Backbone of each chain as ProteinMPNN parsed JSONL, in Angstrom:
{"seq_chain_A": "EVQLVQSGGGVVQPGGSLRLSCTASGFTFDDYAMHWVRQAPGKGLEWVSLINWDGDNTFYRDSVKGRFIISRDNSKNSLYLQMSSLRPEDTALYYCAKDLDSNGYYLDYWGQGTLVTVSS", "coords_chain_A": {"N_chain_A": [[111.241, 107.366, 155.524], [110.036, 110.291, 156.209], [112.557, 113.297, 156.524], [113.003, 116.099, 157.517], [115.979, 117.963, 158.049], [116.881, 121.266, 159.708], [118.711, 123.924, 159.911], [120.803, 126.888, 161.304], [120.008, 128.776, 162.576], [119.769, 131.925, 164.171], [121.14, 134.944, 166.769], [121.079, 137.762, 165.995], [121.492, 141.253, 164.706], [119.249, 143.715, 164.866], [118.514, 144.657, 161.37], [120.61, 143.044, 160.054], [121.825, 140.181, 158.192], [121.103, 137.023, 157.934], [121.386, 133.04, 156.957], [119.068, 130.577, 156.638], [119.19, 126.679, 155.982], [117.494, 123.781, 154.711], [117.867, 120.345, 155.108], [116.58, 117.616, 152.582], [114.999, 114.692, 153.381], [114.136, 111.091, 152.01], [112.129, 111.285, 150.814], [111.397, 112.101, 146.974], [113.343, 114.569, 146.93], [112.744, 116.719, 144.151], [110.536, 116.795, 143.22], [108.574, 118.064, 144.698], [107.049, 121.278, 145.965], [108.417, 123.332, 148.285], [107.833, 124.652, 151.634], [108.384, 127.76, 153.277], [107.404, 128.506, 156.893], [106.824, 130.312, 159.643], [106.918, 130.894, 163.569], [106.268, 133.342, 165.961], [107.499, 133.788, 169.051], [105.34, 132.199, 171.636], [103.126, 132.4, 169.879], [100.679, 132.833, 166.839], [100.564, 130.74, 163.652], [102.885, 131.778, 161.088], [102.496, 131.75, 157.656], [105.167, 132.198, 154.903], [106.922, 131.683, 153.065], [106.762, 129.96, 149.628], [108.38, 127.918, 147.494], [108.58, 126.805, 144.275], [108.693, 123.027, 142.748], [111.072, 123.101, 140.73], [112.422, 125.442, 141.399], [112.089, 127.594, 140.11], [109.892, 129.43, 139.803], [108.827, 131.475, 142.906], [106.811, 132.471, 146.082], [106.16, 135.028, 148.58], [105.252, 136.398, 151.615], [103.806, 139.299, 151.871], [105.09, 141.389, 153.703], [108.139, 140.208, 154.181], [108.673, 140.164, 151.178], [111.105, 141.302, 149.451], [113.044, 141.339, 151.231], [113.565, 138.673, 151.743], [114.349, 135.667, 150.552], [113.608, 132.48, 148.616], [115.269, 129.444, 147.926], [116.469, 126.588, 146.636], [118.266, 123.648, 146.314], [118.177, 121.082, 144.037], [120.067, 119.148, 143.848], [121.27, 119.333, 145.926], [119.918, 118.412, 147.732], [118.138, 120.405, 149.027], [117.048, 123.118, 150.958], [116.803, 126.549, 151.258], [116.583, 130.075, 152.871], [117.098, 132.812, 152.585], [117.152, 135.511, 154.783], [117.162, 138.907, 155.229], [118.235, 142.233, 155.813], [116.639, 142.24, 158.548], [114.312, 142.625, 161.138], [113.103, 143.257, 164.199], [110.296, 142.257, 164.617], [110.359, 140.082, 163.042], [111.616, 137.974, 164.418], [111.229, 134.491, 165.623], [110.375, 131.199, 165.414], [111.861, 129.561, 162.801], [109.875, 127.148, 160.515], [111.011, 124.918, 157.972], [109.026, 123.321, 154.962], [107.572, 120.392, 153.697], [105.694, 120.519, 150.678], [102.969, 118.765, 150.167], [102.033, 118.31, 147.701], [102.701, 118.829, 144.356], [101.686, 121.37, 143.842], [101.979, 123.455, 145.725], [99.904, 124.044, 147.952], [99.542, 122.772, 150.952], [101.021, 121.743, 153.936], [102.624, 119.016, 154.764], [104.853, 117.609, 155.916], [107.198, 118.667, 158.375], [110.59, 120.367, 159.341], [112.129, 120.221, 162.375], [112.801, 123.159, 163.192], [113.91, 126.493, 163.475], [115.488, 128.36, 165.511], [115.515, 131.715, 164.867], [116.557, 135.54, 166.149], [116.365, 138.476, 166.234], [117.585, 140.995, 167.431], [119.506, 143.982, 169.203]], "CA_chain_A": [[110.827, 108.005, 156.183], [110.543, 111.774, 155.9], [113.268, 114.286, 157.157], [113.523, 117.76, 157.049], [116.615, 118.729, 159.67], [116.788, 122.533, 159.556], [120.184, 124.811, 160.578], [121.457, 127.913, 160.562], [119.27, 129.905, 163.068], [120.947, 132.335, 165.652], [120.916, 135.634, 166.977], [121.262, 138.889, 164.736], [121.215, 142.708, 165.208], [118.245, 144.245, 163.323], [119.245, 145.122, 159.819], [121.534, 141.988, 159.129], [120.954, 139.175, 157.529], [121.026, 135.495, 157.941], [120.699, 132.189, 156.247], [118.521, 129.38, 157.198], [119.243, 126.016, 155.828], [116.669, 122.756, 155.107], [118.022, 119.367, 153.978], [115.481, 116.762, 153.237], [115.486, 112.922, 152.779], [113.036, 109.616, 152.23], [111.517, 112.007, 149.419], [111.957, 112.433, 145.803], [113.18, 116.14, 147.07], [112.789, 117.553, 143.536], [108.852, 116.326, 143.14], [107.38, 118.646, 145.401], [107.394, 122.705, 146.015], [108.802, 123.793, 149.426], [107.585, 126.252, 152.104], [108.674, 128.182, 154.84], [106.717, 129.056, 157.99], [107.611, 131.152, 161.327], [106.154, 131.113, 164.239], [107.088, 133.784, 166.975], [106.987, 133.124, 170.532], [104.014, 132.179, 172.267], [102.075, 133.249, 169.13], [100.584, 131.233, 165.876], [101.687, 130.429, 162.535], [102.111, 132.962, 160.002], [103.436, 131.052, 156.295], [106.559, 133.213, 154.676], [107.345, 131.73, 151.436], [107.15, 128.928, 148.456], [108.944, 127.325, 146.053], [107.901, 125.211, 143.374], [109.473, 121.83, 142.402], [112.128, 123.448, 140.421], [113.185, 126.925, 141.874], [111.619, 128.774, 138.83], [108.399, 130.214, 140.621], [108.479, 131.811, 144.143], [105.961, 133.253, 146.565], [106.076, 135.849, 149.635], [104.203, 137.309, 152.376], [104.46, 140.877, 152.271], [106.142, 141.406, 155.15], [109.232, 139.653, 153.728], [108.979, 140.915, 149.776], [112.209, 142.386, 148.636], [114.017, 141.207, 152.561], [114.007, 137.507, 151.975], [115.106, 134.939, 149.314], [114.057, 131.403, 149.227], [115.928, 129.31, 146.985], [116.683, 125.388, 146.559], [119.425, 123.01, 145.356], [117.63, 120.01, 143.966], [121.289, 118.387, 143.38], [121.601, 118.69, 147.818], [118.054, 118.398, 148.525], [118.41, 120.631, 150.244], [116.11, 124.448, 150.535], [117.565, 127.456, 151.757], [116.081, 131.011, 153.415], [118.24, 133.903, 153.195], [116.88, 136.824, 155.365], [118.321, 139.959, 155.143], [117.398, 143.944, 156.607], [116.058, 141.882, 159.67], [114.019, 143.441, 162.334], [113.019, 142.316, 165.527], [109.518, 141.45, 164.184], [110.98, 138.738, 162.423], [112.265, 137.252, 165.782], [111.142, 133.66, 165.423], [111.161, 129.604, 165.368], [111.259, 129.124, 161.452], [109.589, 125.862, 160.157], [110.353, 124.533, 156.6], [107.52, 122.018, 155.354], [107.528, 120.241, 152.584], [104.384, 120.589, 150.214], [101.39, 117.662, 150.312], [102.227, 117.635, 146.369], [103.603, 119.856, 143.243], [100.842, 122.43, 143.715], [101.863, 124.817, 147.166], [98.389, 123.941, 148.829], [99.018, 122.185, 152.78], [102.188, 121.492, 154.316], [102.269, 117.143, 155.264], [106.146, 117.167, 156.76], [107.994, 119.595, 158.83], [111.135, 120.056, 160.2], [112.204, 121.062, 163.798], [112.483, 124.5, 163.593], [115.139, 126.56, 164.124], [115.159, 129.836, 166.137], [115.959, 133.28, 164.641], [116.355, 136.157, 167.128], [116.594, 139.736, 165.549], [118.085, 142.056, 168.802], [120.474, 144.518, 169.493]], "C_chain_A": [[111.068, 109.642, 156.018], [111.069, 112.514, 156.958], [113.523, 115.559, 156.595], [113.948, 118.081, 158.587], [117.082, 120.306, 159.031], [118.868, 122.874, 160.33], [120.081, 126.103, 159.92], [120.141, 129.368, 161.086], [120.184, 130.432, 164.288], [120.428, 133.543, 166.037], [121.516, 136.93, 166.316], [121.344, 139.811, 165.148], [120.164, 142.853, 164.095], [119.158, 145.047, 162.187], [120.191, 144.118, 159.303], [121.056, 140.882, 158.644], [121.316, 137.166, 158.148], [120.302, 134.366, 157.122], [120.015, 130.857, 156.672], [118.631, 127.728, 155.625], [118.04, 124.65, 156.018], [117.284, 121.696, 154.439], [117.086, 118.117, 154.359], [115.767, 115.8, 152.766], [114.372, 112.271, 153.011], [112.32, 111.035, 151.584], [112.407, 112.03, 148.427], [111.992, 114.104, 146.058], [112.308, 117.309, 145.779], [111.163, 117.515, 142.43], [108.288, 117.131, 143.642], [107.765, 119.694, 145.826], [107.647, 122.493, 147.749], [108.346, 124.547, 150.289], [108.404, 126.098, 153.258], [107.677, 128.925, 155.625], [107.149, 129.37, 159.433], [106.412, 130.799, 162.549], [107.01, 132.092, 165.721], [106.37, 133.752, 168.524], [105.99, 133.26, 170.871], [102.444, 132.301, 171.271], [101.826, 132.176, 167.894], [101.626, 131.151, 165.158], [101.542, 131.184, 161.285], [103.263, 131.996, 158.547], [104.256, 132.477, 155.344], [106.601, 133.029, 153.349], [106.982, 130.226, 151.133], [107.788, 128.765, 147.559], [108.772, 126.491, 145.319], [109.178, 124.163, 143.06], [111.062, 122.552, 141.784], [112.632, 124.696, 140.762], [112.185, 127.888, 141.197], [110.2, 129.776, 139.831], [108.336, 130.21, 142.227], [107.394, 133.02, 144.525], [106.454, 133.891, 147.874], [105.159, 136.266, 150.489], [104.729, 138.557, 152.279], [105.058, 141.179, 152.518], [107.521, 141.512, 154.926], [109.486, 139.738, 151.953], [110.281, 141.774, 149.887], [113.463, 142.073, 149.838], [114.427, 139.81, 152.251], [114.201, 136.511, 150.559], [115.021, 133.799, 149.475], [113.998, 131.015, 147.835], [116.12, 127.285, 147.214], [117.857, 124.639, 145.383], [118.827, 121.563, 145.304], [118.952, 118.7, 144.352], [121.732, 117.928, 145.208], [120.707, 118.124, 148.672], [117.777, 119.429, 149.492], [117.401, 122.213, 149.792], [116.648, 125.482, 151.475], [116.17, 129.182, 151.556], [116.898, 132.061, 153.476], [117.294, 135.016, 153.286], [118.314, 137.846, 155.604], [117.454, 141.674, 155.724], [116.591, 143.104, 157.474], [115.096, 142.739, 160.248], [113.396, 142.562, 163.211], [111.37, 142.009, 165.341], [109.711, 139.951, 163.672], [111.495, 137.699, 163.685], [111.162, 135.786, 165.982], [111.293, 132.535, 164.828], [110.614, 129.928, 164.177], [111.117, 127.459, 161.223], [109.877, 126.066, 158.444], [109.83, 123.269, 156.265], [107.759, 122.17, 153.628], [105.807, 119.97, 152.071], [103.742, 119.027, 150.002], [101.777, 117.086, 148.539], [103.035, 118.664, 145.776], [102.89, 121.283, 143.281], [101.462, 123.768, 144.879], [101.011, 124.588, 147.955], [98.903, 123.377, 150.184], [100.2, 121.916, 152.523], [102.317, 119.969, 155.03], [103.78, 117.19, 156.188], [106.687, 118.599, 157.182], [109.231, 119.115, 159.329], [111.166, 120.6, 161.663], [112.116, 122.441, 163.997], [113.786, 125.193, 163.958], [114.714, 128.294, 164.099], [116.028, 131.343, 165.399], [115.583, 134.841, 165.561], [116.88, 137.452, 166.763], [117.019, 140.832, 166.687], [118.857, 142.377, 168.431], [121.122, 143.926, 170.887]], "O_chain_A": [[112.163, 110.129, 155.736], [110.525, 112.588, 158.06], [114.07, 115.936, 155.558], [113.322, 118.3, 159.624], [117.598, 120.386, 157.916], [119.737, 122.23, 160.918], [119.654, 126.473, 158.826], [119.65, 130.322, 160.483], [120.948, 129.834, 165.045], [119.222, 133.623, 165.808], [122.739, 136.877, 166.186], [121.309, 139.697, 166.373], [120.122, 142.396, 162.953], [120.148, 145.776, 162.248], [120.606, 144.268, 158.154], [119.851, 140.636, 158.682], [122.066, 136.707, 159.009], [119.154, 134.441, 156.684], [120.809, 130.031, 157.122], [118.157, 127.891, 154.5], [117.642, 124.388, 157.153], [117.378, 121.828, 153.219], [116.797, 117.647, 155.459], [116.602, 115.694, 151.868], [113.607, 112.577, 153.926], [112.037, 111.84, 152.472], [113.634, 112.008, 148.522], [111.119, 114.866, 145.643], [111.591, 118.27, 146.058], [110.889, 118.029, 141.346], [107.156, 117.232, 143.171], [108.917, 119.611, 146.25], [107.098, 121.582, 148.368], [108.335, 125.658, 149.759], [108.884, 125.172, 153.911], [107.114, 129.899, 155.125], [107.771, 128.609, 160.174], [105.238, 130.503, 162.326], [108.004, 131.701, 166.333], [105.209, 133.711, 168.932], [105.408, 134.313, 170.609], [101.264, 132.302, 171.622], [102.392, 131.088, 167.783], [102.83, 131.287, 165.374], [100.535, 131.286, 160.584], [104.466, 131.745, 158.612], [103.754, 133.598, 155.268], [106.389, 133.915, 152.522], [106.89, 129.375, 152.017], [107.772, 129.606, 146.66], [108.801, 125.313, 145.678], [110.37, 124.465, 143.127], [112.077, 122.452, 142.472], [113.621, 124.93, 140.067], [111.604, 128.812, 141.766], [110.176, 130.901, 140.33], [107.914, 129.231, 142.843], [107.098, 134.02, 143.871], [107.323, 133.191, 148.393], [104.074, 136.54, 149.975], [105.889, 138.874, 152.545], [105.986, 141.457, 151.758], [108.172, 142.499, 155.268], [110.567, 139.328, 151.529], [110.307, 142.878, 150.431], [114.623, 142.412, 149.605], [115.621, 139.577, 152.438], [114.113, 137.098, 149.48], [115.861, 133.321, 150.238], [113.363, 131.504, 146.9], [115.705, 126.903, 148.308], [118.164, 124.908, 144.222], [118.902, 120.847, 146.302], [118.768, 117.646, 144.96], [122.212, 116.892, 145.67], [120.694, 117.603, 149.787], [117.255, 119.265, 150.594], [117.077, 122.45, 148.628], [116.938, 125.07, 152.599], [115.325, 129.389, 150.686], [117.474, 132.241, 154.548], [116.702, 135.487, 152.315], [119.508, 137.768, 155.893], [116.262, 141.919, 155.907], [115.432, 143.231, 157.08], [115.086, 143.837, 159.693], [113.191, 141.362, 163.028], [111.082, 141.245, 166.262], [109.137, 138.926, 164.037], [111.674, 136.509, 163.422], [110.134, 136.092, 166.587], [112.069, 132.438, 163.877], [109.48, 130.387, 164.034], [111.954, 126.642, 161.605], [109.334, 126.909, 157.731], [110.009, 122.262, 156.95], [107.955, 123.06, 152.801], [104.926, 119.44, 152.747], [104.537, 118.204, 149.548], [101.806, 115.913, 148.167], [103.884, 119.306, 146.394], [103.459, 122.262, 142.797], [101.253, 124.955, 144.628], [101.343, 125.014, 149.061], [98.086, 123.976, 150.882], [100.66, 121.801, 151.387], [101.93, 120.038, 156.196], [103.666, 116.693, 157.308], [106.615, 119.56, 156.417], [109.364, 117.954, 159.716], [110.285, 121.356, 162.073], [111.417, 122.91, 164.896], [114.65, 124.627, 164.629], [114.111, 129.06, 163.346], [117.174, 131.695, 165.68], [114.412, 135.218, 165.618], [118.077, 137.551, 167.034], [116.315, 141.819, 166.471], [119.413, 141.794, 167.5], [122.168, 144.399, 171.332]]}, "seq_chain_B": "EIVLTQSPATLSLSPGDRATLSCRASQTISNYLAWYQQKPGQAPRLLIYDASNRATGIPARFSGSGSGTDFTLTISSLEPEDFAVYYCQHRTGWPRTFGPGTNVEIK", "coords_chain_B": {"N_chain_B": [[94.684, 139.758, 151.047], [92.907, 136.636, 152.581], [91.364, 135.932, 155.706], [91.158, 134.305, 158.339], [89.441, 133.024, 160.467], [88.861, 131.583, 163.909], [87.474, 129.237, 166.202], [85.789, 128.423, 169.609], [88.225, 130.04, 171.058], [89.303, 129.027, 172.963], [89.081, 125.772, 173.944], [87.704, 124.114, 176.396], [87.763, 120.825, 177.625], [86.576, 116.912, 178.287], [88.61, 113.476, 178.265], [86.981, 111.395, 175.747], [85.334, 112.731, 175.36], [83.651, 115.02, 172.857], [84.771, 117.526, 170.339], [84.219, 120.47, 169.242], [85.394, 122.369, 166.688], [85.508, 125.779, 165.065], [86.153, 126.884, 161.696], [86.568, 129.887, 160.046], [86.653, 132.014, 156.885], [87.375, 134.818, 155.439], [85.831, 135.199, 153.069], [85.016, 133.284, 150.316], [86.022, 130.063, 149.905], [85.945, 128.245, 148.523], [86.787, 124.412, 149.156], [88.907, 124.617, 150.04], [89.865, 124.038, 152.328], [92.636, 123.839, 155.079], [93.691, 121.654, 157.985], [95.285, 121.692, 161.185], [97.011, 120.168, 164.178], [99.288, 121.263, 166.67], [101.272, 120.632, 169.081], [102.77, 121.578, 172.107], [105.898, 122.234, 172.146], [106.243, 120.897, 169.663], [106.531, 120.461, 166.012], [103.354, 121.639, 163.759], [101.229, 119.267, 162.888], [99.682, 118.356, 160.236], [96.595, 117.295, 159.89], [93.946, 116.789, 158.68], [93.453, 117.788, 154.633], [91.719, 119.75, 151.998], [89.594, 120.003, 153.23], [87.964, 117.832, 154.129], [89.412, 115.375, 153.612], [91.737, 113.178, 155.259], [94.84, 112.872, 156.133], [97.434, 111.609, 155.51], [98.236, 108.487, 158.21], [96.055, 109.315, 159.964], [94.082, 109.623, 162.912], [90.363, 108.027, 162.531], [88.854, 109.239, 164.267], [89.155, 112.04, 163.895], [87.251, 114.541, 162.114], [86.88, 116.565, 158.683], [84.817, 119.454, 157.892], [82.55, 121.418, 155.743], [82.29, 123.785, 153.632], [82.787, 126.954, 151.071], [83.025, 129.164, 153.058], [82.689, 128.459, 155.836], [83.926, 125.909, 158.282], [84.716, 123.212, 159.687], [86.302, 121.527, 162.459], [86.007, 118.159, 163.661], [86.472, 116.13, 166.567], [85.651, 112.969, 167.555], [85.819, 111.447, 169.627], [87.886, 112.421, 172.438], [90.59, 111.864, 172.575], [93.689, 111.177, 175.342], [95.948, 112.205, 173.636], [95.389, 114.597, 172.539], [94.805, 116.341, 172.946], [95.531, 119.737, 172.411], [97.015, 122.556, 169.942], [95.068, 123.622, 167.664], [95.016, 124.581, 164.048], [93.392, 126.01, 161.324], [94.333, 126.207, 157.598], [94.133, 127.919, 154.501], [94.352, 127.442, 150.648], [93.807, 129.188, 149.043], [94.845, 131.149, 146.632], [97.325, 133.861, 147.122], [98.923, 136.118, 150.6], [99.331, 132.302, 151.995], [97.56, 131.619, 154.281], [97.117, 131.819, 157.784], [94.389, 130.554, 160.456], [93.646, 132.04, 164.245], [93.871, 129.673, 165.679], [92.883, 127.447, 168.006], [92.86, 126.705, 171.34], [93.064, 123.287, 172.657], [92.039, 122.335, 175.576], [92.437, 120.179, 178.547], [89.992, 120.195, 180.837]], "CA_chain_B": [[94.685, 138.677, 151.944], [92.083, 136.096, 153.034], [91.653, 136.015, 156.865], [90.542, 132.893, 159.026], [88.469, 133.509, 162.474], [88.916, 130.365, 164.432], [86.407, 130.099, 167.512], [86.428, 129.235, 170.196], [90.078, 130.092, 171.23], [89.703, 127.486, 174.003], [88.135, 124.422, 174.175], [88.005, 122.849, 177.846], [87.182, 119.365, 177.478], [87.587, 116.039, 178.93], [88.517, 112.292, 177.706], [86.547, 111.134, 175.844], [84.348, 114.212, 174.605], [83.287, 115.529, 171.119], [85.195, 118.666, 170.104], [83.724, 120.725, 167.433], [86.052, 123.316, 166.352], [84.968, 126.26, 163.671], [86.807, 127.686, 161.195], [85.356, 131.184, 159.341], [87.074, 132.505, 155.801], [86.334, 136.273, 155.318], [85.738, 135.339, 151.291], [85.006, 131.727, 150.013], [87.42, 129.426, 149.336], [85.269, 126.289, 148.397], [86.909, 123.393, 150.294], [90.696, 124.671, 150.167], [91.158, 124.711, 154.059], [93.556, 121.974, 155.761], [93.751, 121.482, 159.746], [96.58, 121.061, 161.758], [97.714, 119.557, 164.782], [100.464, 121.747, 167.411], [101.656, 120.268, 170.743], [104.145, 121.947, 173.012], [107.695, 122.15, 171.501], [106.639, 120.429, 168.845], [106.156, 121.557, 164.682], [102.859, 121.502, 163.577], [101.205, 118.038, 161.632], [98.686, 117.894, 158.816], [95.564, 116.188, 160.065], [92.953, 117.268, 157.638], [93.385, 118.65, 153.641], [90.484, 120.355, 151.459], [88.217, 120.149, 153.98], [87.414, 116.529, 154.268], [90.419, 114.309, 153.674], [92.051, 112.796, 155.669], [96.239, 112.404, 155.759], [98.32, 109.812, 155.927], [97.901, 108.155, 159.386], [94.916, 110.365, 160.815], [92.87, 108.672, 163.096], [89.073, 108.404, 161.577], [88.286, 110.023, 165.04], [89.335, 113.236, 163.502], [87.514, 114.14, 160.821], [86.555, 117.589, 158.945], [83.202, 119.128, 156.997], [82.241, 122.809, 155.021], [83.073, 124.67, 152.076], [82.425, 128.055, 151.264], [83.613, 129.89, 154.695], [82.295, 128.184, 156.973], [84.461, 124.983, 158.033], [84.488, 122.537, 161.119], [87.363, 119.739, 162.353], [85.566, 117.428, 164.972], [87.243, 115.136, 166.994], [84.46, 112.704, 167.844], [86.204, 111.152, 171.249], [88.846, 112.882, 172.751], [92.015, 110.605, 173.844], [94.693, 112.469, 176.175], [97.341, 112.96, 172.871], [94.775, 115.245, 171.317], [95.237, 117.769, 173.949], [97.07, 120.647, 171.96], [96.155, 123.55, 169.758], [94.35, 123.472, 166.414], [95.63, 125.633, 163.061], [93.153, 126.065, 159.897], [94.729, 127.379, 156.684], [93.367, 128.135, 153.433], [95.108, 127.303, 150.078], [93.727, 129.842, 147.942], [95.209, 133.147, 146.368], [98.895, 134.609, 147.87], [99.797, 134.482, 150.991], [98.519, 131.622, 152.151], [97.129, 131.856, 156.014], [96.441, 130.189, 159.088], [93.587, 130.732, 161.285], [95.026, 132.089, 165.113], [94.296, 128.62, 166.22], [91.965, 127.036, 168.911], [93.819, 125.597, 172.356], [91.672, 122.601, 173.118], [92.721, 121.83, 176.678], [92.086, 119.414, 179.587], [88.768, 120.697, 181.693]], "C_chain_B": [[93.431, 137.628, 152.575], [92.417, 135.283, 154.59], [90.789, 134.592, 157.337], [90.455, 133.04, 160.327], [88.595, 131.939, 162.723], [87.991, 130.41, 166.039], [85.778, 128.798, 168.19], [88.141, 129.014, 170.558], [90.685, 129.203, 172.411], [88.735, 126.818, 173.915], [88.212, 123.477, 175.516], [86.968, 121.706, 177.863], [87.706, 118.258, 178.278], [87.624, 114.789, 178.329], [87.73, 112.207, 176.826], [84.795, 112.288, 175.26], [84.375, 114.437, 173.612], [84.105, 116.894, 171.265], [84.791, 118.826, 169.029], [84.751, 122.195, 167.21], [85.569, 124.43, 165.011], [86.242, 127.006, 163.066], [86.416, 128.57, 160.372], [86.1, 131.389, 158.056], [86.21, 133.92, 156.161], [86.008, 136.162, 153.679], [85.58, 133.335, 151.769], [86.21, 131.444, 149.432], [87.261, 127.964, 149.094], [85.727, 125.816, 149.613], [88.627, 123.533, 150.397], [90.682, 125.34, 151.497], [91.403, 123.148, 154.552], [93.392, 122.51, 157.487], [94.876, 121.099, 159.962], [96.802, 120.896, 163.238], [98.809, 120.688, 165.957], [100.448, 121.211, 168.822], [102.975, 120.777, 171.4], [105.072, 121.64, 172.45], [107.868, 121.216, 170.212], [106.624, 120.741, 167.127], [104.814, 121.052, 164.43], [102.614, 120.26, 162.567], [99.585, 118.044, 161.63], [97.406, 117.304, 158.938], [94.507, 116.214, 158.881], [93.495, 118.452, 156.17], [92.36, 119.188, 152.936], [89.61, 119.381, 151.9], [88.021, 119.253, 154.818], [88.427, 115.427, 153.965], [91.649, 114.379, 154.472], [93.729, 112.415, 155.645], [96.53, 111.66, 156.447], [98.403, 109.661, 157.64], [97.064, 108.832, 160.82], [94.414, 109.501, 161.675], [91.309, 108.772, 162.652], [88.363, 108.659, 163.09], [88.487, 111.974, 164.729], [88.44, 113.435, 162.126], [86.571, 115.908, 160.205], [85.124, 117.674, 157.918], [83.518, 121.051, 156.839], [83.095, 122.864, 154.009], [82.321, 126.461, 151.736], [83.393, 129.08, 151.929], [83.446, 129.148, 155.939], [83.028, 126.274, 157.471], [84.364, 124.654, 159.851], [85.448, 121.092, 161.054], [86.627, 119.279, 163.988], [86.307, 116.195, 165.134], [86.239, 114.21, 168.003], [84.37, 112.159, 169.577], [87.501, 111.775, 171.44], [89.886, 111.728, 173.38], [92.813, 111.986, 174.744], [95.828, 112.769, 175.115], [96.43, 114.024, 172.114], [94.551, 116.449, 171.799], [96.062, 118.794, 173.502], [96.374, 121.765, 171.009], [96.13, 123.299, 168.336], [94.276, 124.619, 165.222], [94.501, 125.033, 161.585], [94.349, 126.862, 158.985], [93.879, 127.117, 155.729], [94.244, 128.333, 152.439], [94.953, 127.957, 148.837], [93.95, 131.37, 147.894], [96.651, 132.924, 147.556], [98.213, 135.426, 149.398], [98.6, 133.212, 151.853], [98.172, 131.802, 153.711], [96.778, 130.875, 156.721], [95.262, 131.062, 159.866], [94.733, 131.009, 162.952], [95.196, 130.585, 166.23], [93.08, 128.178, 167.447], [93.047, 126.063, 169.626], [92.88, 124.646, 173.27], [92.75, 121.852, 174.085], [91.766, 120.873, 177.644], [91.073, 120.282, 180.77], [89.174, 120.374, 183.1]], "O_chain_B": [[92.877, 138.349, 153.404], [93.268, 134.413, 154.777], [89.928, 134.023, 156.666], [91.367, 133.163, 161.145], [88.439, 131.14, 161.8], [87.902, 131.382, 166.789], [85.221, 128.031, 167.404], [88.93, 128.093, 170.345], [91.817, 128.83, 172.719], [87.579, 127.229, 173.812], [88.697, 122.348, 175.58], [85.752, 121.712, 178.054], [88.792, 118.289, 178.857], [86.606, 114.649, 177.65], [87.315, 113.364, 176.76], [83.607, 112.202, 174.95], [85.4, 113.996, 173.091], [84.088, 117.385, 172.393], [84.778, 118.067, 168.06], [84.432, 123.103, 167.978], [85.271, 123.878, 163.952], [87.12, 127.574, 163.716], [85.623, 128.017, 159.61], [86.482, 130.222, 157.972], [85.144, 134.154, 156.732], [85.958, 137.238, 153.083], [85.816, 132.587, 152.718], [87.057, 132.076, 148.801], [87.953, 126.967, 149.296], [85.466, 126.259, 150.731], [89.394, 122.649, 150.777], [91.107, 126.435, 151.863], [90.863, 122.043, 154.504], [93.023, 123.601, 157.923], [95.524, 120.338, 159.243], [96.735, 122.051, 163.657], [99.547, 120.737, 164.973], [99.518, 121.457, 169.59], [104.087, 120.319, 171.138], [105.107, 120.444, 172.16], [108.93, 120.82, 169.731], [106.832, 121.954, 167.149], [104.737, 119.884, 164.812], [103.384, 120.053, 161.628], [98.695, 117.86, 162.461], [97.055, 116.705, 157.922], [94.547, 115.212, 158.167], [93.841, 119.612, 156.392], [91.505, 118.979, 153.796], [89.076, 118.403, 151.376], [87.892, 119.469, 156.023], [87.932, 114.325, 154.205], [92.45, 115.314, 154.455], [93.895, 111.41, 154.955], [96.195, 111.149, 157.515], [98.622, 110.67, 158.311], [97.291, 108.854, 162.03], [94.242, 108.386, 161.182], [91.042, 109.939, 162.365], [87.203, 108.25, 163.14], [87.953, 112.883, 165.363], [88.691, 112.744, 161.139], [85.788, 116.453, 160.982], [84.515, 116.753, 157.375], [84.303, 121.753, 157.475], [84.128, 122.306, 153.639], [81.336, 126.879, 152.344], [84.329, 129.665, 151.384], [84.122, 129.337, 156.95], [82.467, 125.372, 156.849], [84.105, 125.371, 160.818], [85.481, 120.135, 160.28], [86.707, 119.868, 165.066], [86.689, 115.418, 164.259], [86.021, 114.63, 169.139], [83.483, 112.299, 170.419], [88.288, 111.636, 170.503], [89.843, 111.011, 174.38], [92.604, 113.198, 174.772], [96.709, 113.534, 175.507], [96.81, 114.304, 170.977], [94.167, 117.44, 171.178], [97.187, 118.922, 173.984], [95.176, 121.953, 171.222], [97.111, 122.787, 167.796], [93.504, 125.559, 165.414], [94.693, 123.986, 160.966], [95.07, 127.778, 159.38], [92.974, 126.292, 155.853], [95.093, 129.189, 152.687], [95.554, 127.667, 147.803], [93.576, 132.329, 148.569], [96.838, 132.108, 148.458], [96.983, 135.401, 149.441], [97.414, 133.346, 152.155], [99.112, 132.402, 154.233], [96.366, 129.724, 156.574], [95.331, 132.289, 159.804], [95.885, 130.602, 163.101], [96.034, 130.351, 167.101], [92.286, 129.11, 167.581], [93.759, 125.179, 169.151], [92.19, 124.98, 174.233], [93.739, 121.171, 173.816], [90.543, 120.831, 177.512], [91.664, 121.024, 181.555], [88.423, 120.645, 184.037]]}, "name": "protein", "num_of_chains": 2, "seq": "EVQLVQSGGGVVQPGGSLRLSCTASGFTFDDYAMHWVRQAPGKGLEWVSLINWDGDNTFYRDSVKGRFIISRDNSKNSLYLQMSSLRPEDTALYYCAKDLDSNGYYLDYWGQGTLVTVSSEIVLTQSPATLSLSPGDRATLSCRASQTISNYLAWYQQKPGQAPRLLIYDASNRATGIPARFSGSGSGTDFTLTISSLEPEDFAVYYCQHRTGWPRTFGPGTNVEIK"}
């Protein structure tokens, strides 16, 4: 059974940093690209970032470029999102998600989400 | 950035009804579109990818069609568990984007 277990959310002041983690099981982690998607309270889904299977290629939405870093440790079956210079508009439930294959196209399994609140 | 527009924003139907949801892309995206279902308090679930392929375990009452800029998700006969929000998502270029969602609610 595919499982993605997330941790690392919380409350942080504007300008602060936070690291999200996502630990995978039930599939061969290093065969798949992985995504981060967020959802502001009461709003829709917003794709944030993608990392390919070996970490050599990463992609970000413009609003987080230069502030967020996606990474993975295939030896630990883990995905990370290092967030810095956080803004109130980054407040959201953050989901990690497994890609359907290695191409970064679609998201077929999702974590439970972790809430990030940016507020003073 | 490709913008996806979904209509209607809300669809009020009864169990057993047929649901037809629309997603329109701001530029042609071939058949590179997925549909997701999200229930309150839950993570999204992939229903359809590449416009018409059902994901693993998705019931046959869900079907997708379309290409270019216009796409449709059809639920042939609504079950009580199908009342949820549905999002479309494209895979053409960066960033990947989602539509704003269609809320299928019980009439």
